[in-house]
C-alpha positions as CSV (number, residue, x, y, z in Angstrom):
1,M,9.0,60.7,44.5
2,N,12.8,59.5,43.6
3,F,12.0,55.5,44.7
4,F,8.7,56.1,41.8
5,R,11.6,57.2,39.1
6,W,13.8,54.2,40.4
7,V,11.4,51.5,40.2
8,L,9.8,53.2,36.9
9,L,13.3,52.9,35.3
10,L,13.9,49.3,36.3
11,C,11.0,48.2,35.1
12,L,11.9,49.2,31.8
13,A,14.7,48.2,31.7
14,F,13.6,44.8,32.3
15,V,11.0,44.8,29.7
16,F,13.4,46.3,26.8
17,F,16.1,43.4,28.2
18,S,13.3,40.7,28.1
19,C,12.3,41.7,24.7
20,S,15.5,41.9,23.1
21,T,16.2,37.9,24.8
22,T,13.2,36.8,23.2
23,R,14.0,38.3,20.0
24,S,17.6,36.6,20.3
25,V,16.2,33.1,21.1
26,E,13.6,33.2,18.0
27,K,16.1,34.2,16.0
28,K,18.3,31.3,16.7
29,Q,15.2,29.0,16.9
30,S,14.7,30.5,13.3
31,K,17.8,29.6,12.2
32,E,18.0,26.2,13.1
33,V,14.7,25.6,11.9
34,Y,16.2,26.6,8.2
35,E,19.4,25.0,8.9
36,N,17.5,21.4,9.7
37,L,15.3,21.9,6.5
38,G,18.3,22.7,4.0
39,L,16.6,25.9,3.0
40,N,17.5,29.5,2.9
41,K,15.1,32.0,5.0
42,S,13.5,34.6,3.2
43,R,10.9,37.3,4.9
44,K,8.0,36.4,2.9
45,D,8.1,32.7,4.4
46,N,5.1,31.4,6.1
47,F,7.5,30.7,9.4
48,K,4.7,28.5,11.2
49,L,4.7,26.0,8.2
50,Y,8.8,25.5,8.3
51,K,8.7,25.2,12.1
52,E,5.9,22.8,12.4
53,A,7.3,20.8,9.4
54,A,10.9,20.7,10.8
55,S,9.6,19.6,14.3
56,W,8.3,16.3,12.4
57,L,12.1,15.4,10.8
58,H,13.2,12.4,11.4
59,V,10.1,10.8,12.4
60,P,9.6,7.1,11.1
61,H,7.3,6.2,8.5
62,V,4.6,3.5,9.6
63,D,1.9,2.3,7.3
64,G,-1.7,3.9,8.6
65,G,0.7,5.6,11.4
66,S,-1.0,8.9,12.6
67,S,1.3,10.4,15.5
68,R,4.9,11.3,15.8
69,N,5.9,7.8,16.9
70,G,5.3,7.0,13.3
71,T,3.3,8.6,10.3
72,D,2.6,7.9,6.8
73,C,2.5,10.3,4.1
74,S,-1.2,11.6,4.1
75,F,-1.4,11.8,8.2
76,F,2.0,14.1,8.0
77,V,0.0,16.5,5.2
78,Y,-3.3,16.1,6.6
79,N,-1.7,17.3,10.4
80,L,0.5,20.0,9.2
81,Y,-2.8,21.5,7.3
82,K,-4.5,21.0,10.4
83,N,-2.2,22.9,12.3
84,V,-0.6,25.7,10.1
85,Y,-3.9,26.3,7.8
86,N,-6.5,25.0,10.3
87,K,-8.0,23.1,7.3
88,T,-9.1,19.6,6.9
89,V,-7.8,17.6,4.2
90,E,-8.8,13.5,3.3
91,R,-6.6,11.3,5.0
92,N,-5.7,9.1,2.0
93,S,-3.2,10.7,-1.0
94,A,-5.4,10.0,-3.3
95,D,-8.7,11.3,-1.9
96,I,-6.4,14.2,-1.0
97,L,-5.9,15.2,-4.9
98,N,-9.3,14.5,-5.8
99,K,-11.4,15.9,-3.3
100,N,-9.1,18.8,-1.5
101,C,-7.2,20.0,-4.7
102,K,-7.2,21.9,-7.9
103,R,-4.7,20.0,-9.9
104,I,-1.5,22.3,-11.0
105,S,1.6,21.9,-13.2
106,R,5.2,21.8,-11.1
107,S,6.1,25.3,-12.6
108,R,3.5,26.8,-10.8
109,L,4.1,25.3,-7.3
110,K,4.2,27.9,-4.4
111,E,4.8,27.3,-0.7
112,G,2.4,24.9,1.0
113,D,1.3,23.3,-2.1
114,L,1.0,19.7,-2.3
115,V,2.7,17.3,-4.7
116,F,1.6,13.8,-5.5
117,F,3.5,11.1,-6.8
118,N,2.7,7.4,-8.2
119,T,5.4,5.1,-7.1
120,N,3.3,1.7,-7.9
121,E,5.3,0.8,-11.8
122,K,2.3,-1.7,-12.1
123,S,-0.9,1.1,-11.7
124,K,0.1,4.4,-13.2
125,S,-3.3,5.6,-13.0
126,K,-3.2,6.7,-9.2
127,V,-1.3,8.7,-7.0
128,N,-0.3,6.7,-3.4
129,H,2.3,9.4,-2.1
130,V,1.9,13.1,-1.2
131,G,4.2,15.6,0.4
132,V,3.9,19.5,1.0
133,Y,6.0,21.8,-1.1
134,L,8.1,24.5,0.8
135,K,10.5,26.1,-2.0
136,E,13.8,26.1,-3.9
137,N,12.4,22.7,-5.2
138,K,12.3,21.2,-2.1
139,F,9.0,19.7,-0.4
140,I,8.8,17.6,2.8
141,H,7.1,14.1,2.8
142,S,7.1,10.5,5.3
143,S,9.5,8.7,2.9
144,T,8.9,4.8,3.4
145,S,12.5,4.1,4.4
146,K,13.8,7.2,6.1
147,G,10.9,8.6,7.9
148,V,10.1,12.7,7.3
149,I,12.7,14.2,5.1
150,V,13.4,17.1,2.7
151,S,13.6,15.9,-0.6
152,D,14.5,17.8,-4.1
153,L,11.8,17.3,-6.9
154,D,14.8,17.0,-9.4
155,E,15.8,14.2,-7.8
156,N,15.4,11.5,-10.5
157,Y,13.2,9.0,-8.5
158,Y,10.6,11.7,-8.0
159,R,10.9,13.3,-11.4
160,K,10.3,9.4,-12.3
161,F,7.2,9.4,-10.7
162,W,6.0,12.7,-10.6
163,V,2.0,12.9,-11.1
164,C,1.1,16.6,-10.2
165,G,0.7,19.5,-7.8
166,G,-2.3,20.2,-5.9
167,R,-3.5,23.5,-4.7
168,V,-6.0,23.3,-1.7
169,K,-9.0,24.4,-1.9
C-alpha cells in the first residue's frame, strides 16, 4: 500500500512542477513578445495576434513576396488574418479595403483592425499600403525600407498618407 502512495505522490509532484515550469516559460515568452513589439501587456489582448505578429518582425519586404523570406504588406495581412482569425482576405491592399472591410475612422480603431495608406503622391484616390492595428496607436506592417516593423500612427509620414481604418467583415 505504501508503494502506491509513493507513486501517487511522485505523479502529483511531477504534474504540479511541470505545470509551473510551463507557466513560467509561457510568461517569459509573453514578456518577450510584448517587448519586441514595444507594447504593454493587458489581459484583454488577443495574445495569438501579438505572438503571430511578433514572429514576423524583421522579415524583409519583397514586392509580391509571400513567405518569411520576404513579404509585401498585403501578404503579411493576408497571412496574419488566416492564422489568427481563420479568415481569408484579398491579396491586394485596395481589394482588402473594398471587398473585405467596413471603413472606420482612426478614433474607432480596435485591436486587429486594418489601417490603410496611400503613399503615392501622384494618385491620392487609391490605397497602396495596409497594416494591422495593435493598440496604443501602434500598427504592424511590411515597410518597403525596413521590412516588418511596428510603427506609430502619429508619425508624420503615416499621418500624411493616412486614408482610413478598416474592420474586416
